[in-house]
N, CA and C atoms of all chains as a GROMACS GRO file, in nm:
protein
  594
    1MET      N    1  -8.463   5.675  -9.375
    1MET     CA    2  -8.403   5.766  -9.276
    1MET      C    3  -8.343   5.686  -9.161
    2THR      N    4  -8.235   5.737  -9.110
    2THR     CA    5  -8.171   5.678  -8.994
    2THR      C    6  -8.156   5.786  -8.887
    3SER      N    7  -8.170   5.747  -8.763
    3SER     CA    8  -8.149   5.841  -8.652
    3SER      C    9  -8.007   5.824  -8.599
    4TYR      N   10  -7.936   5.934  -8.590
    4TYR     CA   11  -7.800   5.933  -8.537
    4TYR      C   12  -7.796   6.014  -8.409
    5ARG      N   13  -7.731   5.958  -8.308
    5ARG     CA   14  -7.714   6.031  -8.182
    5ARG      C   15  -7.572   6.083  -8.176
    6PHE      N   16  -7.558   6.214  -8.161
    6PHE     CA   17  -7.427   6.277  -8.154
    6PHE      C   18  -7.408   6.348  -8.021
    7ALA      N   19  -7.281   6.368  -7.985
    7ALA     CA   20  -7.247   6.461  -7.877
    7ALA      C   21  -7.153   6.567  -7.934
    8VAL      N   22  -7.176   6.692  -7.894
    8VAL     CA   23  -7.086   6.801  -7.929
    8VAL      C   24  -7.021   6.848  -7.799
    9ASN      N   25  -6.890   6.836  -7.791
    9ASN     CA   26  -6.816   6.882  -7.673
    9ASN      C   27  -6.756   7.018  -7.703
   10VAL      N   28  -6.796   7.117  -7.624
   10VAL     CA   29  -6.750   7.254  -7.645
   10VAL      C   30  -6.661   7.292  -7.527
   11THR      N   31  -6.535   7.329  -7.555
   11THR     CA   32  -6.443   7.363  -7.445
   11THR      C   33  -6.377   7.498  -7.472
   12PRO      N   34  -6.342   7.570  -7.365
   12PRO     CA   35  -6.271   7.697  -7.386
   12PRO      C   36  -6.137   7.670  -7.454
   13LYS      N   37  -6.101   7.754  -7.552
   13LYS     CA   38  -5.972   7.736  -7.620
   13LYS      C   39  -5.858   7.756  -7.522
   14PRO      N   40  -5.742   7.692  -7.550
   14PRO     CA   41  -5.625   7.714  -7.465
   14PRO      C   42  -5.594   7.864  -7.457
   15GLY      N   43  -5.562   7.911  -7.338
   15GLY     CA   44  -5.527   8.052  -7.321
   15GLY      C   45  -5.646   8.140  -7.288
   16ILE      N   46  -5.766   8.089  -7.312
   16ILE     CA   47  -5.886   8.167  -7.280
   16ILE      C   48  -5.919   8.147  -7.131
   17LEU      N   49  -5.948   8.256  -7.062
   17LEU     CA   50  -5.983   8.249  -6.920
   17LEU      C   51  -6.104   8.158  -6.900
   18ASP      N   52  -6.101   8.080  -6.794
   18ASP     CA   53  -6.210   7.987  -6.766
   18ASP      C   54  -6.249   8.001  -6.618
   19PRO      N   55  -6.333   8.099  -6.585
   19PRO     CA   56  -6.365   8.124  -6.444
   19PRO      C   57  -6.430   8.004  -6.375
   20GLN      N   58  -6.508   7.924  -6.448
   20GLN     CA   59  -6.570   7.807  -6.386
   20GLN      C   60  -6.463   7.704  -6.348
   21GLY      N   61  -6.363   7.689  -6.436
   21GLY     CA   62  -6.254   7.597  -6.405
   21GLY      C   63  -6.177   7.643  -6.283
   22ARG      N   64  -6.153   7.774  -6.273
   22ARG     CA   65  -6.085   7.828  -6.154
   22ARG      C   66  -6.168   7.803  -6.029
   23ALA      N   67  -6.301   7.817  -6.040
   23ALA     CA   68  -6.388   7.795  -5.925
   23ALA      C   69  -6.380   7.651  -5.877
   24VAL      N   70  -6.377   7.558  -5.972
   24VAL     CA   71  -6.365   7.417  -5.934
   24VAL      C   72  -6.232   7.394  -5.862
   25GLU      N   73  -6.124   7.449  -5.919
   25GLU     CA   74  -5.992   7.432  -5.856
   25GLU      C   75  -5.992   7.491  -5.715
   26GLY      N   76  -6.060   7.604  -5.697
   26GLY     CA   77  -6.067   7.667  -5.566
   26GLY      C   78  -6.143   7.585  -5.463
   27SER      N   79  -6.232   7.498  -5.511
   27SER     CA   80  -6.313   7.416  -5.418
   27SER      C   81  -6.245   7.286  -5.378
   28LEU      N   82  -6.137   7.250  -5.447
   28LEU     CA   83  -6.074   7.120  -5.423
   28LEU      C   84  -6.021   7.110  -5.280
   29GLY      N   85  -5.965   7.222  -5.230
   29GLY     CA   86  -5.909   7.220  -5.095
   29GLY      C   87  -6.014   7.188  -4.991
   30HIS      N   88  -6.134   7.244  -5.006
   30HIS     CA   89  -6.242   7.219  -4.910
   30HIS      C   90  -6.280   7.071  -4.906
   31LEU      N   91  -6.267   7.006  -5.021
   31LEU     CA   92  -6.301   6.863  -5.028
   31LEU      C   93  -6.184   6.775  -4.988
   32GLY      N   94  -6.069   6.836  -4.966
   32GLY     CA   95  -5.952   6.757  -4.931
   32GLY      C   96  -5.896   6.676  -5.047
   33ILE      N   97  -5.920   6.726  -5.169
   33ILE     CA   98  -5.871   6.655  -5.288
   33ILE      C   99  -5.742   6.719  -5.336
   34GLU      N  100  -5.640   6.638  -5.357
   34GLU     CA  101  -5.511   6.690  -5.403
   34GLU      C  102  -5.472   6.630  -5.537
   35GLY      N  103  -5.381   6.698  -5.607
   35GLY     CA  104  -5.326   6.643  -5.730
   35GLY      C  105  -5.411   6.670  -5.853
   36VAL      N  106  -5.511   6.755  -5.841
   36VAL     CA  107  -5.596   6.787  -5.957
   36VAL      C  108  -5.558   6.924  -6.009
   37SER      N  109  -5.540   6.936  -6.140
   37SER     CA  110  -5.501   7.064  -6.199
   37SER      C  111  -5.560   7.076  -6.339
   38ALA      N  112  -5.537   7.193  -6.400
   38ALA     CA  113  -5.577   7.218  -6.539
   38ALA      C  114  -5.724   7.183  -6.563
   39VAL      N  115  -5.810   7.234  -6.476
   39VAL     CA  116  -5.953   7.208  -6.490
   39VAL      C  117  -6.013   7.305  -6.592
   40ARG      N  118  -6.083   7.250  -6.690
   40ARG     CA  119  -6.150   7.332  -6.791
   40ARG      C  120  -6.297   7.290  -6.796
   41VAL      N  121  -6.384   7.386  -6.787
   41VAL     CA  122  -6.528   7.356  -6.786
   41VAL      C  123  -6.590   7.402  -6.918
   42GLY      N  124  -6.654   7.310  -6.986
   42GLY     CA  125  -6.722   7.341  -7.111
   42GLY      C  126  -6.862   7.286  -7.110
   43ARG      N  127  -6.918   7.273  -7.229
   43ARG     CA  128  -7.053   7.220  -7.240
   43ARG      C  129  -7.051   7.090  -7.319
   44ARG      N  130  -7.152   7.007  -7.294
   44ARG     CA  131  -7.170   6.886  -7.373
   44ARG      C  132  -7.315   6.884  -7.417
   45VAL      N  133  -7.336   6.885  -7.547
   45VAL     CA  134  -7.470   6.885  -7.603
   45VAL      C  135  -7.492   6.753  -7.676
   46GLU      N  136  -7.595   6.680  -7.636
   46GLU     CA  137  -7.628   6.555  -7.704
   46GLU      C  138  -7.756   6.576  -7.784
   47LEU      N  139  -7.762   6.521  -7.904
   47LEU     CA  140  -7.877   6.545  -7.989
   47LEU      C  141  -7.894   6.433  -8.090
   48THR      N  142  -8.016   6.420  -8.140
   48THR     CA  143  -8.050   6.320  -8.240
   48THR      C  144  -8.074   6.388  -8.374
   49VAL      N  145  -8.016   6.334  -8.479
   49VAL     CA  146  -8.036   6.386  -8.614
   49VAL      C  147  -8.095   6.276  -8.701
   50ASP      N  148  -8.205   6.305  -8.768
   50ASP     CA  149  -8.261   6.213  -8.868
   50ASP      C  150  -8.207   6.255  -9.003
   51ALA      N  151  -8.139   6.165  -9.070
   51ALA     CA  152  -8.080   6.199  -9.199
   51ALA      C  153  -8.070   6.072  -9.283
   52SER      N  154  -8.040   6.093  -9.412
   52SER     CA  155  -8.036   5.979  -9.503
   52SER      C  156  -7.911   5.894  -9.482
   53ASP      N  157  -7.802   5.957  -9.442
   53ASP     CA  158  -7.680   5.880  -9.413
   53ASP      C  159  -7.594   5.956  -9.313
   54ARG      N  160  -7.486   5.891  -9.274
   54ARG     CA  161  -7.402   5.944  -9.168
   54ARG      C  162  -7.335   6.076  -9.207
   55VAL      N  163  -7.296   6.086  -9.334
   55VAL     CA  164  -7.228   6.207  -9.381
   55VAL      C  165  -7.323   6.327  -9.374
   56ALA      N  166  -7.448   6.307  -9.418
   56ALA     CA  167  -7.546   6.415  -9.413
   56ALA      C  168  -7.575   6.453  -9.268
   57ALA      N  169  -7.584   6.353  -9.181
   57ALA     CA  170  -7.613   6.381  -9.040
   57ALA      C  171  -7.500   6.462  -8.976
   58ARG      N  172  -7.377   6.421  -9.006
   58ARG     CA  173  -7.264   6.492  -8.946
   58ARG      C  174  -7.255   6.636  -8.997
   59ALA      N  175  -7.294   6.658  -9.122
   59ALA     CA  176  -7.290   6.794  -9.177
   59ALA      C  177  -7.386   6.885  -9.101
   60VAL      N  178  -7.502   6.830  -9.064
   60VAL     CA  179  -7.599   6.909  -8.986
   60VAL      C  180  -7.540   6.944  -8.849
   61VAL      N  181  -7.478   6.846  -8.785
   61VAL     CA  182  -7.422   6.868  -8.651
   61VAL      C  183  -7.307   6.969  -8.658
   62GLU      N  184  -7.227   6.955  -8.763
   62GLU     CA  185  -7.113   7.047  -8.783
   62GLU      C  186  -7.163   7.192  -8.791
   63ARG      N  187  -7.270   7.212  -8.867
   63ARG     CA  188  -7.323   7.347  -8.882
   63ARG      C  189  -7.380   7.399  -8.750
   64LEU      N  190  -7.452   7.313  -8.682
   64LEU     CA  191  -7.511   7.348  -8.553
   64LEU      C  192  -7.402   7.385  -8.452
   65ALA      N  193  -7.296   7.305  -8.449
   65ALA     CA  194  -7.187   7.327  -8.354
   65ALA      C  195  -7.119   7.461  -8.380
   66ALA      N  196  -7.097   7.491  -8.508
   66ALA     CA  197  -7.023   7.613  -8.544
   66ALA      C  198  -7.108   7.738  -8.530
   67GLU      N  199  -7.238   7.727  -8.558
   67GLU     CA  200  -7.322   7.847  -8.566
   67GLU      C  201  -7.405   7.873  -8.441
   68LEU      N  202  -7.433   7.769  -8.364
   68LEU     CA  203  -7.526   7.787  -8.252
   68LEU      C  204  -7.466   7.745  -8.118
   69LEU      N  205  -7.391   7.634  -8.118
   69LEU     CA  206  -7.352   7.576  -7.990
   69LEU      C  207  -7.219   7.627  -7.937
   70SER      N  208  -7.137   7.687  -8.023
   70SER     CA  209  -7.008   7.736  -7.975
   70SER      C  210  -6.985   7.878  -8.023
   71ASN      N  211  -6.897   7.946  -7.953
   71ASN     CA  212  -6.849   8.077  -7.995
   71ASN      C  213  -6.708   8.056  -8.049
   72PRO      N  214  -6.693   8.059  -8.182
   72PRO     CA  215  -6.564   8.018  -8.241
   72PRO      C  216  -6.446   8.107  -8.200
   73LEU      N  217  -6.472   8.225  -8.148
   73LEU     CA  218  -6.362   8.311  -8.104
   73LEU      C  219  -6.293   8.255  -7.980
   74ILE      N  220  -6.369   8.196  -7.892
   74ILE     CA  221  -6.313   8.156  -7.763
   74ILE      C  222  -6.331   8.008  -7.732
   75GLU      N  223  -6.404   7.936  -7.817
   75GLU     CA  224  -6.432   7.796  -7.785
   75GLU      C  225  -6.398   7.704  -7.903
   76ALA      N  226  -6.356   7.584  -7.868
   76ALA     CA  227  -6.334   7.480  -7.968
   76ALA      C  228  -6.439   7.371  -7.946
   77TYR      N  229  -6.471   7.298  -8.052
   77TYR     CA  230  -6.567   7.189  -8.033
   77TYR      C  231  -6.516   7.064  -8.102
   78ASP      N  232  -6.561   6.949  -8.053
   78ASP     CA  233  -6.546   6.828  -8.132
   78ASP      C  234  -6.675   6.747  -8.126
   79ILE      N  235  -6.691   6.665  -8.227
   79ILE     CA  236  -6.817   6.594  -8.247
   79ILE      C  237  -6.793   6.445  -8.231
   80GLU      N  238  -6.877   6.380  -8.152
   80GLU     CA  239  -6.870   6.234  -8.130
   80GLU      C  240  -6.998   6.170  -8.181
   81LEU      N  241  -6.987   6.064  -8.257
   81LEU     CA  242  -7.105   5.986  -8.293
   81LEU      C  243  -7.128   5.883  -8.183
   82LEU      N  244  -7.244   5.891  -8.118
   82LEU     CA  245  -7.272   5.802  -8.005
   82LEU      C  246  -7.342   5.674  -8.048
   83GLY      N  247  -7.423   5.682  -8.156
   83GLY     CA  248  -7.494   5.562  -8.199
   83GLY      C  249  -7.587   5.593  -8.314
   84GLU      N  250  -7.639   5.488  -8.378
   84GLU     CA  251  -7.734   5.510  -8.485
   84GLU      C  252  -7.838   5.400  -8.485
   85ALA      N  253  -7.958   5.432  -8.536
   85ALA     CA  254  -8.067   5.336  -8.539
   85ALA      C  255  -8.157   5.366  -8.657
   86SER      N  256  -8.183   5.264  -8.738
   86SER     CA  257  -8.276   5.281  -8.850
   86SER      C  258  -8.415   5.306  -8.795
   87SER      N  259  -8.490   5.392  -8.861
   87SER     CA  260  -8.624   5.423  -8.812
   87SER      C  261  -8.716   5.458  -8.928
   88THR      N  262  -8.725   5.366  -9.026
   88THR     CA  263  -8.813   5.394  -9.139
   88THR      C  264  -8.959   5.383  -9.098
   89VAL      N  265  -8.989   5.302  -8.998
   89VAL     CA  266  -9.127   5.284  -8.955
   89VAL      C  267  -9.183   5.414  -8.900
   90GLY      N  268  -9.299   5.452  -8.954
   90GLY     CA  269  -9.362   5.574  -8.902
   90GLY      C  270  -9.306   5.702  -8.960
   91ALA      N  271  -9.207   5.691  -9.049
   91ALA     CA  272  -9.149   5.811  -9.106
   91ALA      C  273  -9.239   5.870  -9.214
   92GLY      N  274  -9.335   5.791  -9.263
   92GLY     CA  275  -9.431   5.845  -9.359
   92GLY      C  276  -9.380   5.840  -9.500
   93THR      N  277  -9.258   5.887  -9.522
   93THR     CA  278  -9.200   5.889  -9.656
   93THR      C  279  -9.070   5.809  -9.655
   94GLY      N  280  -9.082   5.690  -9.604
   94GLY     CA  281  -8.964   5.607  -9.583
   94GLY      C  282  -8.883   5.576  -9.707
   95THR      N  283  -8.946   5.583  -9.824
   95THR     CA  284  -8.874   5.548  -9.947
   95THR      C  285  -8.804   5.669 -10.010
   96VAL      N  286  -8.833   5.787  -9.958
   96VAL     CA  287  -8.773   5.908 -10.016
   96VAL      C  288  -8.640   5.937  -9.947
   97GLY      N  289  -8.537   5.954 -10.026
   97GLY     CA  290  -8.407   5.994  -9.970
   97GLY      C  291  -8.337   5.883  -9.895
   98GLU      N  292  -8.381   5.761  -9.914
   98GLU     CA  293  -8.318   5.649  -9.844
   98GLU      C  294  -8.177   5.628  -9.899
   99ALA      N  295  -8.080   5.614  -9.813
   99ALA     CA  296  -7.941   5.598  -9.858
   99ALA      C  297  -7.919   5.458  -9.913
  100MET      N  298  -4.507   5.913  -6.016
  100MET     CA  299  -4.638   5.974  -6.042
  100MET      C  300  -4.666   5.979  -6.192
  101THR      N  301  -4.790   5.961  -6.224
  101THR     CA  302  -4.833   5.973  -6.363
  101THR      C  303  -4.946   6.076  -6.369
  102SER      N  304  -4.949   6.151  -6.478
  102SER     CA  305  -5.057   6.247  -6.499
  102SER      C  306  -5.163   6.184  -6.589
  103TYR      N  307  -5.286   6.189  -6.544
  103TYR     CA  308  -5.397   6.134  -6.622
  103TYR      C  309  -5.491   6.249  -6.657
  104ARG      N  310  -5.531   6.252  -6.783
  104ARG     CA  311  -5.628   6.353  -6.825
  104ARG      C  312  -5.764   6.286  -6.841
  105PHE      N  313  -5.863   6.338  -6.769
  105PHE     CA  314  -5.997   6.283  -6.772
  105PHE      C  315  -6.097   6.386  -6.822
  106ALA      N  316  -6.210   6.337  -6.872
  106ALA     CA  317  -6.325   6.423  -6.896
  106ALA      C  318  -6.442   6.367  -6.816
  107VAL      N  319  -6.518   6.456  -6.755
  107VAL     CA  320  -6.642   6.418  -6.686
  107VAL      C  321  -6.757   6.481  -6.765
  108ASN      N  322  -6.845   6.396  -6.818
  108ASN     CA  323  -6.962   6.445  -6.891
  108ASN      C  324  -7.083   6.441  -6.799
  109VAL      N  325  -7.143   6.557  -6.775
  109VAL     CA  326  -7.257   6.567  -6.685
  109VAL      C  327  -7.379   6.603  -6.769
  110THR      N  328  -7.482   6.519  -6.764
  110THR     CA  329  -7.602   6.545  -6.845
  110THR      C  330  -7.727   6.537  -6.758
  111PRO      N  331  -7.831   6.613  -6.794
  111PRO     CA  332  -7.956   6.604  -6.718
  111PRO      C  333  -8.012   6.463  -6.729
  112LYS      N  334  -8.062   6.407  -6.618
  112LYS     CA  335  -8.121   6.274  -6.622
  112LYS      C  336  -8.244   6.271  -6.711
  113PRO      N  337  -8.276   6.155  -6.768
  113PRO     CA  338  -8.399   6.144  -6.848
  113PRO      C  339  -8.519   6.188  -6.765
  114GLY      N  340  -8.609   6.264  -6.826
  114GLY     CA  341  -8.728   6.308  -6.756
  114GLY      C  342  -8.711   6.441  -6.684
  115ILE      N  343  -8.586   6.483  -6.663
  115ILE     CA  344  -8.561   6.612  -6.599
  115ILE      C  345  -8.570   6.722  -6.705
  116LEU      N  346  -8.641   6.829  -6.672
  116LEU     CA  347  -8.654   6.942  -6.764
  116LEU      C  348  -8.517   6.998  -6.802
  117ASP      N  349  -8.501   7.035  -6.927
  117ASP     CA  350  -8.374   7.088  -6.974
  117ASP      C  351  -8.400   7.214  -7.057
  118PRO      N  352  -8.413   7.328  -6.988
  118PRO     CA  353  -8.449   7.452  -7.059
  118PRO      C  354  -8.348   7.492  -7.166
  119GLN      N  355  -8.218   7.463  -7.143
  119GLN     CA  356  -8.118   7.497  -7.245
  119GLN      C  357  -8.139   7.414  -7.372
  120GLY      N  358  -8.172   7.286  -7.350
  120GLY     CA  359  -8.200   7.200  -7.465
  120GLY      C  360  -8.321   7.249  -7.544
  121ARG      N  361  -8.426   7.292  -7.471
  121ARG     CA  362  -8.545   7.347  -7.538
  121ARG      C  363  -8.507   7.472  -7.617
  122ALA      N  364  -8.419   7.555  -7.558
  122ALA     CA  365  -8.379   7.680  -7.625
  122ALA      C  366  -8.306   7.650  -7.755
  123VAL      N  367  -8.220   7.548  -7.752
  123VAL     CA  368  -8.149   7.510  -7.876
  123VAL      C  369  -8.250   7.463  -7.981
  124GLU      N  370  -8.344   7.378  -7.938
  124GLU     CA  371  -8.445   7.329  -8.033
  124GLU      C  372  -8.526   7.445  -8.091
  125GLY      N  373  -8.555   7.545  -8.007
  125GLY     CA  374  -8.631   7.660  -8.054
  125GLY      C  375  -8.557   7.745  -8.155
  126SER      N  376  -8.424   7.736  -8.153
  126SER     CA  377  -8.343   7.816  -8.246
  126SER      C  378  -8.320   7.748  -8.379
  127LEU      N  379  -8.350   7.620  -8.388
  127LEU     CA  380  -8.318   7.546  -8.510
  127LEU      C  381  -8.393   7.601  -8.630
  128GLY      N  382  -8.518   7.640  -8.610
  128GLY     CA  383  -8.598   7.692  -8.719
  128GLY      C  384  -8.536   7.816  -8.782
  129HIS      N  385  -8.483   7.906  -8.697
  129HIS     CA  386  -8.420   8.029  -8.747
  129HIS      C  387  -8.300   7.997  -8.835
  130LEU      N  388  -8.231   7.887  -8.802
  130LEU     CA  389  -8.113   7.849  -8.880
  130LEU      C  390  -8.151   7.765  -9.002
  131GLY      N  391  -8.279   7.731  -9.014
  131GLY     CA  392  -8.320   7.646  -9.125
  131GLY      C  393  -8.271   7.503  -9.115
  132ILE      N  394  -8.251   7.457  -8.992
  132ILE     CA  395  -8.203   7.320  -8.971
  132ILE      C  396  -8.321   7.231  -8.933
  133GLU      N  397  -8.335   7.119  -9.006
  133GLU     CA  398  -8.445   7.027  -8.978
  133GLU      C  399  -8.393   6.890  -8.937
  134GLY      N  400  -8.479   6.812  -8.872
  134GLY     CA  401  -8.446   6.674  -8.840
  134GLY      C  402  -8.366   6.657  -8.713
  135VAL      N  403  -8.354   6.763  -8.634
  135VAL     CA  404  -8.280   6.753  -8.507
  135VAL      C  405  -8.380   6.748  -8.392
  136SER      N  406  -8.359   6.657  -8.298
  136SER     CA  407  -8.450   6.643  -8.186
  136SER      C  408  -8.376   6.593  -8.063
  137ALA      N  409  -8.448   6.584  -7.953
  137ALA     CA  410  -8.394   6.528  -7.828
  137ALA      C  411  -8.261   6.593  -7.789
  138VAL      N  412  -8.258   6.726  -7.790
  138VAL     CA  413  -8.136   6.798  -7.754
  138VAL      C  414  -8.126   6.806  -7.601
  139ARG      N  415  -8.013   6.765  -7.548
  139ARG     CA  416  -7.988   6.774  -7.404
  139ARG      C  417  -7.857   6.849  -7.385
  140VAL      N  418  -7.859   6.950  -7.301
  140VAL     CA  419  -7.739   7.030  -7.278
  140VAL      C  420  -7.685   7.002  -7.138
  141GLY      N  421  -7.560   6.962  -7.133
  141GLY     CA  422  -7.495   6.935  -7.005
  141GLY      C  423  -7.360   7.004  -7.000
  142ARG      N  424  -7.275   6.956  -6.909
  142ARG     CA  425  -7.143   7.015  -6.894
  142ARG      C  426  -7.037   6.910  -6.926
  143ARG      N  427  -6.922   6.960  -6.969
  143ARG     CA  428  -6.806   6.872  -6.987
  143ARG      C  429  -6.689   6.935  -6.914
  144VAL      N  430  -6.635   6.862  -6.818
  144VAL     CA  431  -6.524   6.913  -6.738
  144VAL      C  432  -6.402   6.827  -6.769
  145GLU      N  433  -6.294   6.890  -6.814
  145GLU     CA  434  -6.170   6.818  -6.839
  145GLU      C  435  -6.070   6.857  -6.731
  146LEU      N  436  -5.994   6.759  -6.682
  146LEU     CA  437  -5.902   6.787  -6.572
  146LEU      C  438  -5.787   6.686  -6.572
  147THR      N  439  -5.679   6.728  -6.509
  147THR     CA  440  -5.560   6.644  -6.497
  147THR      C  441  -5.546   6.598  -6.352
  148VAL      N  442  -5.519   6.470  -6.332
  148VAL     CA  443  -5.498   6.415  -6.198
  148VAL      C  444  -5.359   6.352  -6.194
  149ASP      N  445  -5.280   6.390  -6.095
  149ASP     CA  446  -5.152   6.323  -6.071
  149ASP      C  447  -5.174   6.216  -5.966
  150ALA      N  448  -5.146   6.093  -6.001
  150ALA     CA  449  -5.168   5.984  -5.906
  150ALA      C  450  -5.070   5.872  -5.935
  151SER      N  451  -5.064   5.776  -5.842
  151SER     CA  452  -4.966   5.669  -5.855
  151SER      C  453  -5.008   5.570  -5.964
  152ASP      N  454  -5.138   5.550  -5.982
  152ASP     CA  455  -5.182   5.461  -6.089
  152ASP      C  456  -5.322   5.501  -6.134
  153ARG      N  457  -5.368   5.430  -6.237
  153ARG     CA  458  -5.493   5.467  -6.301
  153ARG      C  459  -5.614   5.450  -6.208
  154VAL      N  460  -5.608   5.347  -6.124
  154VAL     CA  461  -5.720   5.321  -6.033
  154VAL      C  462  -5.733   5.433  -5.930
  155ALA      N  463  -5.618   5.476  -5.876
  155ALA     CA  464  -5.620   5.585  -5.779
  155ALA      C  465  -5.668   5.714  -5.844
  156ALA      N  466  -5.624   5.738  -5.968
  156ALA     CA  467  -5.664   5.860  -6.038
  156ALA      C  468  -5.814   5.861  -6.062
  157ARG      N  469  -5.867   5.747  -6.106
  157ARG     CA  470  -6.010   5.741  -6.135
  157ARG      C  471  -6.094   5.759  -6.007
  158ALA      N  472  -6.043   5.709  -5.895
  158ALA     CA  473  -6.115   5.725  -5.769
  158ALA      C  474  -6.130   5.873  -5.732
  159VAL      N  475  -6.023   5.950  -5.759
  159VAL     CA  476  -6.029   6.094  -5.732
  159VAL      C  477  -6.135   6.160  -5.820
  160VAL      N  478  -6.135   6.124  -5.949
  160VAL     CA  479  -6.230   6.184  -6.042
  160VAL      C  480  -6.373   6.145  -6.006
  161GLU      N  481  -6.389   6.020  -5.967
  161GLU     CA  482  -6.522   5.971  -5.927
  161GLU      C  483  -6.577   6.055  -5.811
  162ARG      N  484  -6.491   6.080  -5.714
  162ARG     CA  485  -6.536   6.157  -5.597
  162ARG      C  486  -6.570   6.300  -5.637
  163LEU      N  487  -6.484   6.358  -5.721
  163LEU     CA  488  -6.504   6.495  -5.769
  163LEU      C  489  -6.634   6.506  -5.847
  164ALA      N  490  -6.659   6.408  -5.933
  164ALA     CA  491  -6.779   6.410  -6.017
  164ALA      C  492  -6.904   6.401  -5.930
  165ALA      N  493  -6.902   6.315  -5.830
  165ALA     CA  494  -7.021   6.293  -5.748
  165ALA      C  495  -7.045   6.406  -5.649
  166GLU      N  496  -6.937   6.467  -5.598
  166GLU     CA  497  -6.954   6.562  -5.488
  166GLU      C  498  -6.949   6.708  -5.531
  167LEU      N  499  -6.886   6.734  -5.644
  167LEU     CA  500  -6.868   6.876  -5.682
  167LEU      C  501  -6.923   6.908  -5.820
  168LEU      N  502  -6.904   6.818  -5.914
  168LEU     CA  503  -6.933   6.854  -6.053
  168LEU      C  504  -7.077   6.824  -6.096
  169SER      N  505  -7.146   6.738  -6.023
  169SER     CA  506  -7.283   6.705  -6.063
  169SER      C  507  -7.376   6.714  -5.943
  170ASN      N  508  -7.503   6.731  -5.974
  170ASN     CA  509  -7.608   6.724  -5.872
  170ASN      C  510  -7.677   6.589  -5.891
  171PRO      N  511  -7.650   6.493  -5.803
  171PRO     CA  512  -7.697   6.356  -5.828
  171PRO      C  513  -7.849   6.342  -5.834
  172LEU      N  514  -7.922   6.440  -5.783
  172LEU     CA  515  -8.068   6.433  -5.790
  172LEU      C  516  -8.119   6.447  -5.933
  173ILE      N  517  -8.053   6.531  -6.010
  173ILE     CA  518  -8.107   6.564  -6.143
  173ILE      C  519  -8.009   6.538  -6.257
  174GLU      N  520  -7.885   6.500  -6.224
  174GLU     CA  521  -7.785   6.483  -6.329
  174GLU      C  522  -7.714   6.349  -6.320
  175ALA      N  523  -7.677   6.297  -6.434
  175ALA     CA  524  -7.595   6.176  -6.440
  175ALA      C  525  -7.458   6.216  -6.495
  176TYR      N  526  -7.356   6.138  -6.460
  176TYR     CA  527  -7.225   6.169  -6.516
  176TYR      C  528  -7.159   6.042  -6.566
  177ASP      N  529  -7.070   6.058  -6.663
  177ASP     CA  530  -6.979   5.949  -6.693
  177ASP      C  531  -6.838   6.003  -6.710
  178ILE      N  532  -6.742   5.915  -6.690
  178ILE     CA  533  -6.601   5.954  -6.684
  178ILE      C  534  -6.526   5.891  -6.800
  179GLU      N  535  -6.450   5.971  -6.872
  179GLU     CA  536  -6.369   5.924  -6.985
  179GLU      C  537  -6.222   5.948  -6.953
  180LEU      N  538  -6.140   5.848  -6.975
  180LEU     CA  539  -5.995   5.869  -6.966
  180LEU      C  540  -5.946   5.917  -7.102
  181LEU      N  541  -5.888   6.037  -7.105
  181LEU     CA  542  -5.846   6.096  -7.233
  181LEU      C  543  -5.702   6.060  -7.267
  182GLY      N  544  -5.618   6.045  -7.163
  182GLY     CA  545  -5.478   6.015  -7.192
  182GLY      C  546  -5.398   6.011  -7.064
  183GLU      N  547  -5.275   5.963  -7.074
  183GLU     CA  548  -5.189   5.960  -6.956
  183GLU      C  549  -5.045   5.984  -6.998
  184ALA      N  550  -4.966   6.039  -6.904
  184ALA     CA  551  -4.826   6.069  -6.933
  184ALA      C  552  -4.745   6.059  -6.806
  185SER      N  553  -4.637   5.984  -6.810
  185SER     CA  554  -4.548   5.978  -6.694
  185SER      C  555  -4.481   6.112  -6.675
  186SER      N  556  -4.464   6.151  -6.551
  186SER     CA  557  -4.405   6.283  -6.525
  186SER      C  558  -4.324   6.280  -6.397
  187THR      N  559  -4.229   6.185  -6.390
  187THR     CA  560  -4.145   6.179  -6.270
  187THR      C  561  -4.049   6.296  -6.266
  188VAL      N  562  -4.010   6.348  -6.384
  188VAL     CA  563  -3.915   6.458  -6.388
  188VAL      C  564  -3.977   6.582  -6.324
  189GLY      N  565  -3.903   6.639  -6.228
  189GLY     CA  566  -3.952   6.762  -6.166
  189GLY      C  567  -4.051   6.739  -6.055
  190ALA      N  568  -4.087   6.614  -6.030
  190ALA     CA  569  -4.185   6.588  -5.925
  190ALA      C  570  -4.121   6.596  -5.787
  191GLY      N  571  -3.989   6.592  -5.783
  191GLY     CA  572  -3.922   6.610  -5.655
  191GLY      C  573  -3.908   6.480  -5.578
  192THR      N  574  -4.018   6.407  -5.568
  192THR     CA  575  -4.017   6.280  -5.494
  192THR      C  576  -4.052   6.166  -5.589
  193GLY      N  577  -3.985   6.166  -5.702
  193GLY     CA  578  -4.018   6.074  -5.810
  193GLY      C  579  -4.014   5.927  -5.773
  194THR      N  580  -3.940   5.891  -5.670
  194THR     CA  581  -3.930   5.749  -5.637
  194THR      C  582  -4.035   5.706  -5.534
  195VAL      N  583  -4.106   5.804  -5.481
  195VAL     CA  584  -4.206   5.772  -5.380
  195VAL      C  585  -4.342   5.747  -5.446
  196GLY      N  586  -4.403   5.638  -5.411
  196GLY     CA  587  -4.539   5.610  -5.461
  196GLY      C  588  -4.544   5.573  -5.608
  197GLU      N  589  -4.430   5.540  -5.665
  197GLU     CA  590  -4.430   5.504  -5.806
  197GLU      C  591  -4.503   5.370  -5.828
  198ALA      N  592  -4.590   5.365  -5.926
  198ALA     CA  593  -4.668   5.242  -5.947
  198ALA      C  594  -4.580   5.134  -6.010
   0.00000   0.00000   0.00000
């Protein structure tokens, strides 16, 4: 088994209202910040997946992103692989399903 | 002037409670998903900055991230440059402040 660290970035689709983004834009004047526009506020979910290989790990994240972490009607997501680390020690069944 | 598109990723610091992350972990069983752990839920803010150069643009994002987009007591942030595009056309004062 290998541990993979992923990030799922969930953002409002183009054309979808983004009240949090509007709120940020409304606060820029108070801070005296100029030249900032097109602010979109989404979520970033980081998680670890234990799987036999990278393809299996990504499939789990893909399902999670589509079914739990985003609302496909109004949000888009993309998946980033942040890192991976072998972790057969302590897995108990280290020889089963090894890629 | 050049337009720079940035993303600011804001995540709960290690050791800080993350109820949204716990909620995601609690839902995994219902979906029949195994092997997922260490879920952390944060925010992702994407924004466009018009500035004379990349250093000036990043300074604006840095200030925004520290003062408005994150709570430095409990959250960490990192800044990603997503892309850049020259946009002197229509800027009105295209020859002023050009890098």
